[in-house]
C-alpha positions as semicolon CSV with decimal commas, in nm:
position;residue;x (nm);y (nm);z (nm)
1;M;4,797;0,896;19,681
2;S;4,810;0,873;20,061
3;P;4,996;0,663;20,297
4;T;4,822;0,363;20,450
5;E;4,846;0,340;20,834
6;T;4,800;0,017;21,017
7;K;4,557;0,029;21,300
8;E;4,792;-0,119;21,545
9;S;5,084;0,128;21,500
10;T;5,126;0,508;21,495
11;T;5,484;0,477;21,372
12;K;5,448;0,231;21,083
13;R;5,366;0,358;20,729
14;E;5,329;0,196;20,386
15;I;5,320;0,399;20,065
16;Q;5,276;0,306;19,706
17;V;5,527;0,451;19,457
18;E;5,511;0,472;19,071
19;I;5,811;0,563;18,870
20;P;5,705;0,704;18,529
21;V;5,796;0,487;18,227
22;E;6,014;0,773;18,095
23;D;6,242;0,753;18,386
24;V;6,256;0,375;18,373
25;N;6,351;0,386;17,994
26;R;6,607;0,666;18,052
27;Q;6,772;0,472;18,332
28;T;6,754;0,147;18,114
29;D;6,937;0,332;17,819
30;S;7,206;0,476;18,058
31;L;7,275;0,128;18,210
32;I;7,291;-0,031;17,857
33;Q;7,541;0,232;17,743
34;K;7,757;0,149;18,059
35;Y;7,749;-0,227;17,981
36;Q;7,837;-0,159;17,627
37;K;8,167;-0,001;17,737
38;V;8,271;-0,288;17,952
39;A;8,110;-0,602;17,800
40;R;8,324;-0,871;17,642
41;I;8,117;-1,074;17,402
42;P;8,279;-1,306;17,134
43;G;8,231;-1,160;16,788
44;F;8,211;-0,801;16,885
45;R;8,485;-0,549;16,957
46;R;8,478;-0,395;17,314
47;G;8,248;-0,102;17,315
48;H;8,062;-0,192;16,997
49;V;7,819;-0,458;17,110
50;P;7,472;-0,364;16,988
51;A;7,218;-0,246;17,245
52;S;6,986;-0,530;17,159
53;I;7,255;-0,788;17,246
54;I;7,333;-0,607;17,573
55;R;6,970;-0,592;17,677
56;Q;6,919;-0,958;17,591
57;R;7,249;-1,101;17,757
58;F;7,249;-0,873;18,064
59;S;6,859;-0,829;18,128
60;E;6,861;-0,947;18,485
61;E;7,167;-0,741;18,577
62;I;7,025;-0,436;18,419
63;K;6,696;-0,479;18,599
64;T;6,888;-0,528;18,932
65;D;7,090;-0,208;18,883
66;M;6,785;-0,018;18,766
67;V;6,587;-0,108;19,079
68;E;6,896;-0,018;19,301
69;A;6,935;0,325;19,121
70;L;6,560;0,428;19,103
71;I;6,385;0,306;19,406
72;P;6,574;0,494;19,674
73;R;6,546;0,827;19,486
74;F;6,181;0,791;19,414
75;F;6,101;0,666;19,754
76;K;6,264;0,964;19,903
77;Q;6,077;1,208;19,664
78;E;5,734;1,049;19,756
79;A;5,799;1,044;20,123
80;E;5,884;1,411;20,111
81;R;5,584;1,496;19,893
82;L;5,379;1,332;20,165
83;S;5,572;1,511;20,439
84;L;5,685;1,174;20,579
85;H;6,030;1,148;20,756
86;P;6,137;0,781;20,766
87;V;6,357;0,672;21,050
88;S;6,414;0,326;20,897
89;Q;6,520;0,187;20,565
90;P;6,210;0,094;20,356
91;R;6,100;-0,271;20,302
92;V;6,012;-0,301;19,941
93;T;5,727;-0,526;19,823
94;D;5,481;-0,590;19,538
95;L;5,759;-0,480;19,281
96;H;5,594;-0,433;18,936
97;L;5,859;-0,422;18,667
98;H;5,760;-0,491;18,297
99;D;5,899;-0,358;17,967
100;G;5,706;-0,033;17,855
101;E;5,529;0,017;18,185
102;P;5,591;0,233;18,491
103;L;5,786;0,072;18,777
104;R;5,560;0,023;19,079
105;F;5,637;-0,087;19,438
106;K;5,515;-0,065;19,800
107;A;5,749;0,070;20,059
108;A;5,696;-0,007;20,443
109;F;5,887;0,198;20,693
110;E;5,871;0,369;21,032
111;V;5,844;0,743;21,125
112;L;5,879;0,922;21,448
113;P;5,558;0,912;21,672
114;E;5,369;1,233;21,719
115;I;5,436;1,324;22,089
116;K;5,189;1,552;22,252
117;L;5,415;1,675;22,524
118;E;5,247;1,689;22,870
119;G;5,364;1,758;23,235
120;Y;5,719;1,867;23,177
121;K;5,684;2,205;23,352
122;E;5,528;2,027;23,666
123;L;5,828;1,807;23,710
124;R;6,012;1,838;24,043
125;A;6,368;1,723;24,111
126;D;6,501;1,587;24,451
127;K;6,765;1,837;24,575
128;P;6,892;1,688;24,903
129;E;7,123;1,866;25,140
130;I;7,478;1,762;25,086
131;A;7,666;1,694;25,417
132;V;8,043;1,576;25,464
133;S;8,117;1,441;25,804
134;E;8,455;1,436;25,981
135;A;8,430;1,048;25,939
136;D;8,415;1,102;25,566
137;V;8,723;1,324;25,577
138;E;8,918;1,090;25,805
139;Q;8,841;0,789;25,574
140;A;8,962;0,990;25,264
141;L;9,281;1,067;25,448
142;A;9,324;0,700;25,542
143;D;9,283;0,615;25,183
144;L;9,549;0,860;25,084
145;R;9,788;0,715;25,331
146;E;9,721;0,369;25,196
147;R;9,800;0,489;24,835
148;H;10,130;0,623;24,950
149;A;10,237;0,327;25,176
150;S;10,584;0,193;25,150
151;F;10,668;-0,186;25,169
152;N;10,975;-0,281;25,358
153;P;11,137;-0,635;25,336
154;V;11,116;-0,869;25,633
155;E;11,366;-1,147;25,698
156;G;11,418;-1,451;25,928
157;R;11,057;-1,562;25,952
158;A;10,763;-1,706;25,754
159;L;10,462;-1,528;25,610
160;A;10,195;-1,428;25,870
161;D;9,859;-1,256;25,857
162;G;9,902;-0,897;25,761
163;D;10,217;-0,953;25,573
164;F;10,253;-0,907;25,200
165;A;10,410;-1,185;24,991
166;Q;10,578;-1,060;24,681
167;V;10,536;-1,355;24,434
168;S;10,542;-1,444;24,076
169;L;10,256;-1,655;23,955
170;D;10,125;-1,837;23,647
171;G;9,755;-1,918;23,634
172;N;9,595;-2,153;23,386
173;P;9,217;-2,186;23,344
174;K;9,070;-2,542;23,380
175;A;8,903;-2,708;23,091
176;E;8,590;-2,559;22,946
177;Q;8,363;-2,450;23,221
178;K;8,007;-2,340;23,254
179;S;7,852;-2,046;23,416
180;D;7,500;-1,925;23,483
181;Q;7,492;-1,783;23,133
182;G;7,621;-2,112;22,975
183;K;7,949;-2,202;22,836
184;I;8,224;-1,956;22,888
185;G;8,512;-2,142;22,732
186;E;8,861;-2,189;22,879
187;G;8,969;-1,834;22,917
188;Q;9,331;-1,708;22,889
189;P;9,630;-1,788;23,104
190;V;9,741;-1,535;23,359
191;H;10,112;-1,447;23,424
192;M;10,227;-1,181;23,670
193;D;10,569;-1,094;23,816
194;E;10,640;-0,937;24,145
195;V;10,282;-0,894;24,248
196;L;10,189;-0,832;24,621
197;V;9,947;-1,051;24,792
198;E;9,823;-0,955;25,140
199;I;9,794;-1,254;25,364
200;A;9,437;-1,264;25,507
201;G;9,369;-0,926;25,326
202;K;8,987;-0,844;25,288
203;D;9,037;-0,836;24,910
204;T;9,254;-1,144;24,889
205;M;9,101;-1,466;24,764
206;P;9,096;-1,730;25,071
207;E;9,282;-1,977;24,871
208;F;9,586;-1,760;24,843
209;T;9,588;-1,689;25,207
210;E;9,543;-2,067;25,297
211;H;9,817;-2,183;25,072
212;L;10,095;-1,903;25,124
213;R;10,045;-1,855;25,509
214;G;10,346;-1,995;25,663
215;T;10,569;-2,007;25,357
216;S;10,909;-1,853;25,318
217;P;11,094;-1,692;25,027
218;G;11,186;-1,951;24,763
219;D;10,900;-2,175;24,843
220;D;10,664;-2,290;24,563
221;R;10,288;-2,369;24,580
222;T;10,028;-2,501;24,344
223;F;9,662;-2,472;24,410
224;D;9,316;-2,398;24,256
225;V;9,110;-2,086;24,292
226;N;8,743;-2,066;24,222
227;Y;8,619;-1,717;24,110
228;P;8,273;-1,608;24,171
229;E;8,045;-1,501;23,891
230;D;8,057;-1,139;24,020
231;T;8,435;-1,093;24,007
232;Q;8,512;-0,770;23,869
233;D;8,776;-0,899;23,616
234;K;8,573;-1,060;23,353
235;R;8,874;-1,279;23,247
236;L;8,832;-1,461;23,584
237;A;8,464;-1,438;23,668
238;G;8,306;-1,768;23,713
239;K;8,607;-1,962;23,625
240;T;8,857;-2,197;23,819
241;F;9,223;-2,120;23,777
242;S;9,510;-2,348;23,873
243;Y;9,798;-2,147;24,005
244;A;10,172;-2,217;24,029
245;V;10,315;-1,947;24,283
246;K;10,672;-1,887;24,388
247;V;10,727;-1,670;24,696
248;Q;11,001;-1,408;24,626
249;S;11,019;-1,213;24,954
250;I;10,813;-1,099;25,248
251;K;10,718;-0,729;25,296
252;Q;10,542;-0,528;25,563
253;K;10,335;-0,225;25,481
254;S;10,440;0,119;25,637
255;L;10,188;0,406;25,625
256;P;10,327;0,760;25,614
257;E;10,260;0,983;25,921
258;L;9,969;1,228;25,896
259;N;10,162;1,557;25,933
260;D;10,228;1,868;25,755
261;E;10,521;1,710;25,563
262;F;10,291;1,452;25,417
263;A;10,054;1,717;25,313
264;K;10,321;1,920;25,141
265;Q;10,413;1,601;24,938
266;L;10,060;1,584;24,789
267;G;10,043;1,921;24,620
268;E;10,005;2,289;24,721
269;F;9,918;2,231;25,082
270;Q;10,112;2,379;25,365
271;T;9,948;2,196;25,656
272;V;9,729;1,898;25,740
273;D;9,439;2,144;25,782
274;D;9,487;2,275;25,424
275;L;9,464;1,916;25,306
276;R;9,154;1,838;25,522
277;K;8,975;2,150;25,370
278;A;9,059;2,047;25,014
279;I;8,938;1,677;25,075
280;R;8,613;1,812;25,241
281;E;8,547;2,056;24,935
282;Q;8,626;1,761;24,682
283;I;8,402;1,514;24,855
284;E;8,109;1,784;24,871
285;S;8,167;1,860;24,503
286;E;8,153;1,489;24,404
287;R;7,836;1,434;24,601
288;K;7,662;1,743;24,457
289;H;7,746;1,620;24,096
290;Q;7,621;1,269;24,191
291;A;7,305;1,401;24,344
292;E;7,241;1,617;24,044
293;R;7,287;1,323;23,810
294;D;7,061;1,099;24,009
295;A;6,805;1,376;24,037
296;K;6,818;1,426;23,643
297;E;6,764;1,063;23,595
298;K;6,453;1,060;23,809
299;L;6,331;1,361;23,612
300;V;6,353;1,168;23,293
301;V;6,183;0,872;23,440
302;E;5,902;1,079;23,541
303;L;5,888;1,249;23,219
304;I;5,851;0,906;23,039
305;Q;5,583;0,800;23,271
306;R;5,379;1,119;23,181
307;N;5,415;1,064;22,817
308;D;5,317;0,727;22,660
309;F;5,392;0,675;22,296
310;E;5,487;0,406;22,050
311;V;5,870;0,383;21,991
312;P;5,985;0,285;21,636
313;D;6,138;-0,067;21,642
314;S;6,424;0,055;21,424
315;L;6,531;0,318;21,675
316;I;6,521;0,053;21,949
317;E;6,739;-0,186;21,745
318;Q;6,994;0,088;21,674
319;Q;7,013;0,162;22,038
320;I;7,068;-0,192;22,117
321;D;7,357;-0,203;21,872
322;I;7,503;0,103;22,027
323;R;7,483;-0,052;22,387
324;L;7,624;-0,373;22,270
325;E;7,904;-0,225;22,101
326;R;7,987;-0,013;22,411
327;G;7,952;-0,320;22,623
328;L;8,181;-0,530;22,405
329;R;8,442;-0,250;22,398
330;A;8,441;-0,255;22,777
331;L;8,495;-0,624;22,774
332;A;8,782;-0,607;22,534
333;A;8,952;-0,341;22,748
334;Q;8,927;-0,589;23,043
335;G;9,114;-0,859;22,826
336;L;8,822;-1,061;22,675
337;T;8,948;-1,176;22,333
338;A;8,772;-1,182;21,998
339;E;8,741;-1,561;22,007
340;Q;8,568;-1,543;22,343
341;M;8,340;-1,289;22,226
342;K;8,237;-1,494;21,924
343;K;8,116;-1,773;22,181
344;M;7,884;-1,522;22,352
345;D;7,505;-1,553;22,290
346;L;7,442;-1,229;22,118
347;S;7,074;-1,283;22,063
348;R;7,022;-1,342;22,436
349;L;7,233;-1,026;22,490
350;R;7,017;-0,826;22,273
351;V;6,702;-0,948;22,456
352;G;6,867;-0,833;22,779
353;Q;6,940;-0,477;22,646
354;R;6,593;-0,407;22,499
355;E;6,424;-0,266;22,803
356;Q;6,710;-0,006;22,872
357;A;6,723;0,062;22,494
358;I;6,348;0,158;22,503
359;H;6,410;0,384;22,789
360;D;6,708;0,538;22,622
361;V;6,513;0,611;22,296
362;R;6,199;0,738;22,488
363;A;6,424;0,973;22,692
364;A;6,601;1,101;22,380
365;L;6,275;1,180;22,184
366;L;6,107;1,346;22,473
367;L;6,423;1,573;22,551
368;E;6,411;1,661;22,178
369;R;6,041;1,768;22,208
370;V;6,111;1,967;22,518
371;A;6,404;2,142;22,344
372;E;6,167;2,229;22,058
373;E;5,912;2,374;22,299
374;E;6,167;2,567;22,485
375;N;6,382;2,668;22,178
376;V;6,695;2,508;22,331
377;Q;6,982;2,564;22,080
378;V;7,345;2,457;22,051
379;S;7,584;2,731;21,944
380;D;7,885;2,702;21,715
381;E;8,111;2,779;22,013
382;E;7,960;2,517;22,225
383;L;8,011;2,251;21,949
384;D;8,370;2,372;21,911
385;R;8,444;2,326;22,277
386;E;8,305;1,955;22,260
387;L;8,523;1,889;21,957
388;E;8,830;2,034;22,132
389;S;8,755;1,822;22,439
390;L;8,733;1,511;22,212
391;A;9,059;1,619;22,027
392;R;9,241;1,620;22,368
393;Q;9,109;1,289;22,459
394;S;9,198;1,129;22,129
395;K;9,530;1,319;22,096
396;Q;9,421;1,460;21,749
397;T;9,362;1,799;21,617
398;S;9,011;1,949;21,655
399;E;9,016;1,984;21,279
400;A;9,087;1,604;21,218
401;V;8,813;1,520;21,460
402;R;8,570;1,760;21,283
403;A;8,647;1,603;20,948
404;R;8,602;1,244;21,063
405;L;8,283;1,320;21,237
406;T;8,153;1,502;20,939
407;R;8,222;1,204;20,720
408;D;8,042;0,952;20,933
409;G;7,757;1,173;21,040
410;G;7,873;1,199;21,398
411;L;7,870;1,590;21,408
412;D;7,486;1,604;21,405
413;R;7,478;1,314;21,690
414;I;7,718;1,532;21,899
415;R;7,501;1,836;21,835
416;T;7,184;1,641;21,952
417;R;7,361;1,509;22,258
418;I;7,468;1,853;22,360
419;R;7,130;1,983;22,308
420;N;6,956;1,703;22,508
421;E;7,213;1,765;22,792
422;K;7,117;2,138;22,780
423;T;6,751;2,055;22,788
424;L;6,803;1,823;23,093
425;D;6,983;2,111;23,260
426;F;6,678;2,328;23,181
427;L;6,436;2,073;23,334
428;Y;6,664;2,054;23,646
429;R;6,675;2,428;23,697
430;Q;6,306;2,489;23,641
431;S;6,212;2,209;23,880
432;A;6,325;2,403;24,186
């Protein structure tokens, strides 16, 4: 027999499978014996129910169990015989199951596309000159001083622009609200103690400045704050909160002097010049890495443009699942509750992730093909180093990490990721 290929698709296959009657009968007898051991039927001792009674009483259950036992095994055998490698679960149709006859069915599934790799040796990466100006270094030094600022109490006057109000606050979201994406629910209350609010600061919401300017320690204020949709904290984005704020004290920020003493406090630096040199090297290193990441992404985009092929729907859906799970974990880390997540329109989110998921799958398949062409391999030592890194991050032993990943199939995924990263490094180096 041979697979039937639809004209519209190069990744969809359908095969017919026939399971010999001998295998059907053998599986049926095995299931009857299993049911005989556990069946409780009035008039018969447990384990002594005749096979004919079992066959009659549990006919539908036996058929279901037999199908579940035989179809995956014989589908796999037939796919291997035809040198087909499914990347999706088969959709079974036209099931033919009658006593004394072979079990027949059709199975529709997807396979990887045949990719005739083109143009990867002609790819050329952008490799811009990396420059770090004095202004860049000075800005980094200013940021360091800001992070090491001290806040000193001020007495005898009210809050003015440039001051920091130390406050405690309680914020409660208004009743159910709507955003551009639809209903977003009430959100969760916010409570903070001893938080510093810069009056007229560039990152301070205008409502806080307006209502706290001119107040003194001990004063209470209540007011609403409207947060824009692009607010970084997703608990607040697009919502209106009603705040009750109590001013505890007034403080002024004092920056440390930029001198050798300050440099020594930051690490193994003897002078400000040593600190400047280290900052310059760090900025240069970060920009080089960012430029390399950008260049590699452009290489992947161009590789995709040079190689057009059909992407299996099942792989796209799997990638959408991965992207959604990653996104929901990030939202949970920002404080979004499970109840709030339930109100999200997941079908709409899936549609929004589809285009990027297709890009991700295309990129992965193409990098795997380049790896095959260039014989890019992942050594056991490279895999061990990655596992040790994951172990440090999760505060587990590398043996425990390896055991977990082996159980859930993650070890192969990590090996594939390392291989793709090495392949992308190869493309970047050969594009010089």
